[in-house]
N, C-alpha and C positions, 0 to 999 in steps of 0.2 A: 483310431488312436495305437491300436495293438499293432498292425506291422508297422511303425511311425517307431516304436521303440524297440524294437527288434534288432528294426536296422541302428539302430543309435549304439545299442550293444556289438552288433558286429563290425560294425566301421570302425571301432577306436581300437578294437582287438587286432586286426587283422593292419594295420597302420603299424600299430607297434613293435610287432613282429616282423616287420619290412626291415624298422629303423632301426631295431634294439641295440645291431651293433656300432653306427655311427652317432650318437645322440645319448647323453649323458641321464639319467632317468627322471628328473627333473625337468628338465627340459624335453622331451619325449613329450611325458605326463602334461605340459603344458600345451607344448606344439599339437597334441593327439584332441587335446580338450578344442583348443580354440579348432581344429578342421571340422572335430567332430558337430559342435557347432555351425559351423558354416552350412554343412550337409542340409543338419536339422531345420534352420534356418530357410534352405531351397526350397526344401520338403514342403514345411510347413506353407511357404509363400505360393507355392503350387496348386498347394489343396485348396489357398485360402482364393482362387479364381473360382473354384467347383463351388463354394461352401462357405457360410457365412463366417467372418473372422472370430471365429471361434477357439482356432487353434493357436493362432499368432502369442509368444513367447511374451509375457511380464514382467518388467523387473522384480526381486523380492519373489516372483514366485514357482512351486516349482511346476513344470508339465504341467500334471495333472490340477492340482489348484487354479493356474490361469485359466484353463477350460472351464471348469467352475465360475470363478469369475466373471469373462467374457458373457457367460450365460446371465448373471448375475445381472450385468452392464446392461445388455441388449433387452432386462427386464426395464431396468432403470430409465433406461432413453424411453422406451418407448410412452413414460405417465406424461411427463410437465406437456402443458400444451398454450400457446401463442394466447388463445380468445382464455383461458383461464389466467396468463398473467398479464393479458391485460383490464382484467375485473380486478385481480390486485392492487395493480399500480391504480386504478381508478379508485378503489377505495382508499389508498393511503395519501394520495393530492388533491382530494374534497377538499382539503382546509389546509390554511398554515397550521404548522404543527412544532413551534420551533420547542425546546429545551424548558421544560418546567410546565407548559402550556398547559390546560386542559384537554384539547384534542390531542396532543402527546399521551396522554392519564391514557386517554380510551385507547387508545390505540397498541400503549401497551395491555393492556385486560381482553382486545381483541386480538391480540398475537399469541396472547395465554389460550383464551379458549379454542382460536382453532388450532394450537400444537395438540391440544388433548385430546380436539376431535380426528384429528391425522395419526392420534395412538402414540406420542413420542411420551412419556416418562418422568417423572417427577420435577412439572412443571413447576416454575419459581419465580413469582416477584420479587427482587431484592432494591432494596430501598435505600437511598446513600443522599445523608444531609450533606448537599455542597453549599458553597460562598455561591449564587447567578445571579446576574447583574442583565438590566432590561430600561430599554427609557421609560421616563415621562415627560421630559420636555426637549424636543432638541431643536434647532434652530441658526438661520446663518445669514445676516444680513449683509449687502459690501454698502460702506459709507461713504466713498470719495471713489473716485471722483464723483461718478454717477450713484443714486440708489437702484441695488437690487435686493427684493427678497428671491431667497431659492426654495426655492418649490420641497424638497427633499424627499418630492416622491415621484412616485412611477407612471403614463398614463394607461388608461382601461382603452381597448379594445375590443370590436364588433364582435369580431371574428371567433373571440376567446373571452366566454364567460367570466373565468373563476376573475379576471385580470379586474372585474368591477369587486370583486369581493372585500367587502369595509374592514374586516377582519387582519389583513395585509399591512404590519407595522411600514412605516416609513426608513425612513433613512438611519441606522445605529449600527453602532461597534459593539458590539457584548463586551466586558470590563475593560471599556474607556471608563476613565478619570472622567469625575464629573467637575466641570471649570467655566467661566464666561470670562473671555477673553476680547478686548479690543484691539488688531496691532494690524502693521503692516503685512502684506502676503508679498510672499518669496516663493519664487518659481526653482526647484530642485530637480526637477528632474525624476528619477527614480526613487531617489532618498535612501540611497547607498554611500556609506562612504567617502567613495573617490568624485561622489559626486557633492560632498558637504567639502571634500578637499577642494574642489574645480572651484565652486564658490567662495572662497579662500583666499584662491590666487588671485581669483577676482576681487578682491577689497569690500565684500560682500558677508557681513555681519549678518548672521541668521538669532543671535541667542535674541529672545525675546516677543521674537518676531510669528508670526502663522505663514508655516511651510504648504506648497502645495506640489503634491508628488500624484505620478503615475503609476497606479500597478505597476507596470510588466516595463520590458525595454532598459535594461534585461529584469527577466522577472525574480521577484525574492519576498518573502512571508508578511503582507500588512505589519507583523506584532515586531518582524525585523525592524521595519521602516521607525513607527514605532520608538521603538528602544533606540538606533540610530537617531530621531530625531531630539527625543528626553536629553540622551549622552551629550548634546550636541546646543543646548541651552531652546529649542524650541517651546516658544508657549503654547502653540497646539496646532495638531496634525490634518490635514486636510488631505485626501487620496480619490483620486476618478479614475474611472477607467478611458481611457482617448481611443478612438476607433479603429487607430493604428494598429489596437492590437486584438481589439474583439467587438468591432461595427463594421462599418460599412464599407472600409476599402477591402474587406475580408469579401465581401458574398452580400448575396438577399439578408435583409437583417427582418425581426420579427415583425408584425405576423408570417413572411414571406418566406420568412428564410430562418439561419440557428445563427445569425449573428445577434448581435446587442440594438435597440434599437437606442435613439438619443438621450432618453429620460431611461435606460435599465440605471442600477444602482445594483453592486457590488457587495454585499453585507457582509460579517463574519465577526472572531472573534479576532483583538489582538495583545492576547494574553503571552507573555514571553514561555511559554512551552516547551518551549525548546532547553532551555533551565532546566525545569522540573517540569510535566503535567501534570494535570487532573488537579481535583479541586485546590484552589491555590492554598487555603489553610490548613491541609493535611497532608504538606509535602513528603512524600515516601511512606506513609501509611495510609489504611481505607476510611472513607467519610461516614461510616455507620453510625447511627443516630448512636450519640452520646462520646464521641471519640474527643480527643485531646483535638486541639486547634493552636493554633499562632493566629496575632494579631494579622489581619488583612495589610498592616501599613506595614507586617515584615515580610511579607510576602514577597519574594524574590519575582513574580512569575507574572505579577499585577503592574500593568502600565501608570505611572504619575502626569501622564498629561493626557486632555481632550483629544481626542478623535472623531473623525466624520465621513462615511464617507461618502462621493458625490457621484450622480451622472454626467459625463461630458455637455450635458446641458444647461447644469448648473454649474459648472467651472469656469464654462466659454467667457462667460462675462467679467470672470476678472481676473480672467488670460489676454484678452483681448482688452483692457482697458490696461493694461500698463504697458508702461513708457520706456524702458528704462534698458542696457543695455542689451543687444540681443543675444542668443544661447547659443550654443555651438550647434550646427550641424544636426550632430546625432540627437540632438534634446529635441527635436524641432517634431510634434506628432504630425495629427494628418488633418486634425481643425483647420480651416482654412484664413490663420490668421499667422502671422509672424511670432513667437514664443521666446519669450524677455524675462529675464532674469527679476528685473525688482522693476517699480514704479508706480508709485501715484495711488496703487489700489492699499485701502482701506476695509478691512471686513471686520463684524462685529460676530463672534461665536458663541453659541452658548446651546451645553449638553448637559442636562443633568440626567443623571443615572440611577435607577434603583439596585443598591446593590444589597442584597441580603441573603437571609439561608432559605433555598427551595428544596424539595424531594427530586431527586433523579428514579428513575426506575429500570435495571437491567431484568429482561423475559429471560431464562433460561432452562434449557431442556436438554433429555437425553431421550438414548436408543442405547442401554447398556446391552455391552458387548458379552458376546456369547459364549467366549474363553480367555481373551484376558481383556477383563474388564476394568483392572487399574492402567490400562495406558487408553489416552486419551487422546480423540483427534476431532478438534474444537471448528464450528465454524461461526461465522457472524459479519453482523452487517449492522450501520445505527439508525436509530428510527428518526432520530431529533431531526428539523431541515429549519432554516430561515426563512423558509414561505412554503409552499407548495412542495418544493425537493423533485422535481420529475427526473430529474436525473440525481441529483444528491439530496440525499439517498434512496432517493422509494425506485428505479429502476433497482436498484439491488436489491433491496427490499422483498420487492416484486419476485425478482428471482428466487430471493430466499425462500420464501415461501411456496413459490413450486417445489423449490428442492426438496424443504422439509416434507410437502405434501406425496413428493414420489418417495421420500426414503420412508414416511410412515408406512406407505403401502406398501412396499416390501415387505412391514415386519407384520404389516396384517397378511402377507402370504406367507408367512412365518422364513422370512429371509432376512436374519442379522448376524450383524456385524460381528465380525472377530474382534473386535476393541470396540472399547465404546465410543461414540460420537453423540457429540454435547457440541448445542447450537445457541446463541447468543446474540437478542436485539440491545445494543448498545442505545443509551440514552447519551444527552449530552455532549456528544463526540464535538460538536459544532462548538462547541464552548471547551475548549483545551484537552478534544480528546480523553473527557471525566468519564465516562459511564465503564467504558470499559479498562481504564488507570485504576479506578478503586476497584471494579471488580477481581483485576489482574494482583493489585495489592493484597488484596483481601483471602486471595487462595494463594498466595505464591511459594509456600511450601509445597501444597497438592500440583501444584503449574510446572513447577521442576522436579519434581519428580517423573507425571504421569502425563506429561502433556508431549503427542506426537510432533504435532502441526499447529499451527493457527492458518489456517484461511479466512481470509479476508474479504471481503466486496467492498464496497465503497461505493461506487455508481457502476453501474452491469454494463450501460451503454451509453457512455458521455461523447457523443456523436452523432453527425447526424448519415441517417445512410442514403438520404436521398441525395445526396451530392456526395456521395462515398466515388462512387464511378463504380465501374465494371466490377473491382475487386472486393468493393467492400469495406465494411469498416474496417481498423486495425485491432486487430487481439492484442495486446498490448502488459502482459502478464508482469509482474516482478518477483523474485522468489531467493531466498538463500541461495549459493552453489550449491552444494551439495543436496538438495530437490532438481534445480533445475531438467537433469537430463529425466527421471521421471516424470513431468510436466508435457516434454517436449513429445516423450513415450505416447504419454496419455492423450495428445491433442490430436493424433494420429486416429483413433476411433471414435472419434467425435464429427461429426455433419455440420460445415461452416454453414446460415442461410445462402451464400455463392455455388449449393450444389456441390465445392470440393470440397475434402477433409480439413478441419480446421488446421491440423499443420497444413496443408499444401496453399491455403487461403491466408496463413500468417505468415509462411515464406516469401507468396506474392506482393503483400501488402507493406512485408519490412522496405522488400525489395525494392518498390515502388517508393514508400516514404523517405529512404531513403537515397534517393534517384542512384543507386548501383547497378551498375552491368552485367552483375549475377546472381546467383539466389543467395543469400545467407547459409553458411554454415549450422549445422542444430547449437552447436554450443553459442552461435551470437545470437538465437532468437531469445532467452531469455533475458531482462534489465537484471544485471544480480548486482546493482549496486539499487541501495534498498535508503531514502530518505525516511522522512519521519511525514505527519497531516493526517494517516487515520490511523486506526484502532491497532494495526501491527504493531502500532510501536512500544507501549508495557511488555511486551509479550518476546518481542525480537531484541529491547536494549535492555529492558529492565532484568527480565528472565530468563535470556538466555535460549529461547526456543527458537523451532524455525519457522518461518513465515514463507506464505507465499498468497499477491496482491492479483485479483483475477477482475477483466475488465476489459469492452471494447473503446476506443477512444475514435476521433473524427474533428469534423468542423461544429465547433461548441461558443457560443458566444454571449449566454444567457447564465453565465455562475453564478448562484447564491442571489437571485432577482426573482422580482415575484413572473416574469416570464419561464422560469424555471420550471414547467406543470405540465399537466396531461394533454395537455395543445400539441404543447412541444415535442410532447415525445408520440401522443398516438399520429400527427399530421407532419414532422420533422422529423424526428429522431431514429425511430425504429416502429412506423406506419402496421405492419405487419407485427410486431413483436415476435421477430424470431431468432435477431439476437439474443434478448431476454431471457428463451428458450436455447438458446446457445449454449449459453454463460451456464444458462442450470448444468445445461448436458457434461461441461468441463468440469464444472466447479465439483458435479454428485460424483464423477468421473477417479478424480483424484478425491475424493474424500473417503470411495468404498476402497481405492488400492492400500490408500494406507490403513485406512483399518483393517483390512484381510490379509495385505500380505502377509509373507512368511516372515522374513526378512524384512526388515524397515527399509524402500527402497533410497537410502543416503548413499550420494554416490561421491568421497570423501578423495580421490585423487582428480575430480576435477574439482571439488573445493579448492584444492590445495594448486591447480594450475592458476585457476582464478586468482588465488591469493598472490602469488607470482606475476601475475601481470599488473594486477593493483600495486603492489610496491615497486615494479620496473615504472609505470607512468607516477608514481606521485615525486621515484626522483626524475625520472627525466622532467615535470613542470616545474621542480623548485630547484632544478642544478644543484643536486646535492651532492657536494663534493665529501667525499672517503673520510681526508682526513680530519672533517667534522663530525661529520655522523657516520661511523664505520657499520656498513650494511649487509657485512657480507655472512657474517653467522646467520641472520636470517634469511638471506636468500639460501644458504644450505640448510637450514632444518625446513624448512617448506617444503624443499626437496628432497628430504628424507620422509616428510607428512606425506607427497604425492607418493613416494613411492610404497610407503606403507598401505595407504588408502588401493592403491592399486591392486595389490597383490592378494589383498584381504577379498577385494570386489571378486577375482576372479577366482578365488578358493572358495568363496561364498556358490557363486556361480554353478561350477563346478557340481557340489554337493544337494544344488537343489534339484539341478538336471539329473544326475543318476537316483535323487530323494533317499539319500542316504544320510541325514542330520536325524539325529531324536527332537523331539519338540522341547525336551529337558538344557539340550543348545541351540536350538533357538533361540527359546527363549533368552536364555543366559547371553550371547551377542545382543539379542537387541536392546536389552539394559545397559547393556555397552554404547550403543549405534548411540545411544539416548545420550549417555554422558559425554560425548566427546560435544555435543551444542554446547552443553550446563558451561564447562572448560572454559571457552571464549569468553564470559565475565570473569570481571576484575571485581572484589566488592568496593575497592576506594573508589572505584567509578572515573570519568575522563576527569583532568584535572580541571577546574572551576564548575563541571557539572556534572557529581554525585553521582544524581539518580540513573546518569547512562554509563551502562556496566559494561558493556559490552567493547570488546578490544575492537572486531574487526568493523563493524556495521554500527555509522550512528550519520546524525543530519549535522551539516552546520545551522547558521544564527537563520536564515535563511530556507530552512527543510530542506536543499536543499542535498543530494546523499553523499557523506565523509566516509572514505575510507579507512582504516588503522586510525580512528578519530582522535587519540591520545598522540600518538607522533605525528600525524599532519599538522595538527594544529601547532604543536610546540616547533615543527621546522619551517613551518608558514608566519611564526614570527620568532624565525629565527634564535632558535633559542637551544642548544648544543647541549647543553645538561640534560635539561628534561624530556630532548628528545632520546638521548643515549639510553635513560631510564626507559623510554616508554619502548623504547625496540628492544629492550631486555627483559621486559614483562609480555609480550610479544613471541620470543624464544622460548622463555617457559611454556607458553604455553600451547606452541607449535610444538614442542621437542615434549610436553605431557599427553600429549596426545596423538603424536608418533609411537610413543611406547603401548600407550591402551593399543589401537591397533595393532601391533604387532603383537602381543599378548594374547587379544585375541582372535588375530590370524592361528595361533598358538597353540589356544583350545580348542578352537575350532578343527585343527587338525590332527589334534591328539587322537589316536585310539579309532583316526579312520576307518573304516574296512576293507 
C-alpha cells in the first residue's frame, strides 16, 4: 500500500503540470481526480489477482479504512455455517407459531436468550397489546344444486411428518368479520374493480351475493379484494388458489416439487393496512399497555364482511356446478371445467372469529457503536407464521440468527462497529405488519434522528434451488435508489452458491429471468420501486428512513400453507442451506459497510436520475397533457438535484482518497446526508391515507409499488387541481434537498488543504 500511495501522489501532480495552460483550474482538478482514480483502480485490480480482495475501494471509505473493512468482512464471512442455518431453521419450524400463540412467545424468549449468549447488548422484550383475531368456528357447505361440505383442511403426507401435526389451523383469514351467510355464488375472476365492471356490464348484480375469486391473474392483495367486494355490496368473499397460478400447471407439486397440491390453503390477514397498518385500534400511535384506543367499529383498516380462503379442491365443486353464462377466456383457470359467471350454486358460509386483545412481543438487541453510537443501522425479520413458516418467515429467521451469531463473534474478538447495530425480531407481521409498526411508532422521534437505514429480510429463500437451473435462484433485492449503488458494490464481495460472485450470479439470473439478450446495467439490477407487505413499511413510508429488502426467489407455490415447512426447505427449497448462508453474508456486509463507513454511502445523483425515470413513466403511462398538469418545473428541479448530488459525491470521493477530511467535517456531512431522506416526508400524508407520508414511495391498495403516490393517484383520478398541488409539494421537497446538498458541498470544500 505504501507504493500505491506514492504512485497516487505523483500522478495528479504530473498531469496538472502538463495541462495547466489549456484547462480551467476546476476542470483540471476534476479531470485529474478521475484519471487518478482510474489509475488507482487499475493498480488495485492488478494487485487483487495476486492477493485477497483487501485493497479494492469501498463507497464511503478512505483507502486505509477500506483495507481494514475488507479484513473485518473476510473474518465475518468465514463464520456463517450451512449446518448451523439448518439447525436454526429446524428449531423455528418445529411447531406452528402464529402471532400471539404460546409457541411464538416461546420463540421470543429463545431469541432473547440466544442473543444474550451471542454477546449482544441491551436485549429487551417489548410488549404491545393489540387487537388480535383467530378462528372459533369456520364452515362452508354448498346447499344447491347438490350438497357438498368443504373440508377447509390440508392433507397430510407420510413423507413429511409435520403435515400430521394437529396444532395446524384450518382455513381462516386474520381479521375477517364474523358472519353467517347463505346466498348464491358468483365467480368474479380476481376480484379487482375491473372484474366487477365486467359483471355489471354483463347484467350480473353481486349485491348480497357470495363472491368467489382467485388469488392471482393479475395479483392483488387479499385485503384489496375484500375492500373491493365490500364496496360492491357483496355479502361474503371466498378466495381460492387456482392451479394456474401456483399448482400443477407450473411443475411438480408438494411433496415432490415446489408447487401447491390440491388441498393447499393460502391463509393471511385481510386488513386494509394499505390505509393504515398496525393495531387497528391505535392508528398512528403505539399500542403499548394502557394506550388510548378507538373502538374497533371505527377502525378504517378492519373489513366489514366475512371472508374465507379455499384450496382449489374445495373451490372446484362450486365452480363446476355453475351453469350460467361462460366467463371470458382470460377468466378461465387451469381446472378441467368451463369457468362461468353464475348459475344454480348456493352456499352457506359461517365465519365466527374471536377478535380480542392479545400481547405481541418484539425482541430487540444492539451492539453499541464505538465512535458514533447515536447513529443506528437496524436489521429485522418477523418471527410469526401462519403455520410452520418454512419460507415465510423462518428462512429469514435462520439467516438472521446466523447473522447475529457472526456479528456477536466479531464483538467477542474485539471488533465493534463504528455505529450502533440494532436487531429486532418482529411479531405480528402477518397481522397488518403490527410489531414493526408499533415499535416504529413508539420510537419515532429517535428513529427519525438516528436511523441510518433499515435492512429487512422477510424470506431469505423463497424459491426452489432444486428447480432453479445452473444459474441458481434469483437474488431479488429492493432498495431506495440512494442505496442501490452500495448494494451492487457489496454483492461483488460475496460468493454465491453457484461459485460465482453474488454480483455475477445476480446479473446472470436477471438476464435469464427477463429473457434479455445481454446482461443488465448495474443501475438496473436493484428494484428501486418499493411497495408494501413487509416490515420495512413503517420505516420508509411513515418515518422517512432508507430501507433495503433482501432475498432469493424462484419456484414457490406453498405460500402461507401448511406445506411451507422444514421439509419443503430441506428437500426442495435449499437442501444444502447454502442460499441461507449467502443471504446472511450479503446482509452482514451491507450492515457492516453502513455501520463502519467514514461517510454514509448515499448516492443522491443516482437517486435523482431514478426519480426522473419514475416521473417520465408516470407521464407516459397516463398520457399527461402539460396544459392540464404542467410538470416542467418538477423535471427541472430533479435535474438540479441530480447535479448537486453528483458534485457532492465527487467532492467527497476526492477528499476520502486524499485522506484530508477531519472527523468533525465528516460527522457534519453525515448528519446532512441523513436529513435528505427525512425531507421527503410530508406531515399531511398522502390524500386519504395520512399515515403514509413519503412523497416518493408508497404502495397501491393492491400492495404494488407506487411512485410519487399523491401525484400519481391524482393523475389516475384526473383530479388536475390536486395533481398540481402534489406537484408543487414535490418541487419544494426536491428544491429543499438540492439546497441542502449544495450547502453540504460548500461546507465540505471550505478550508480544503
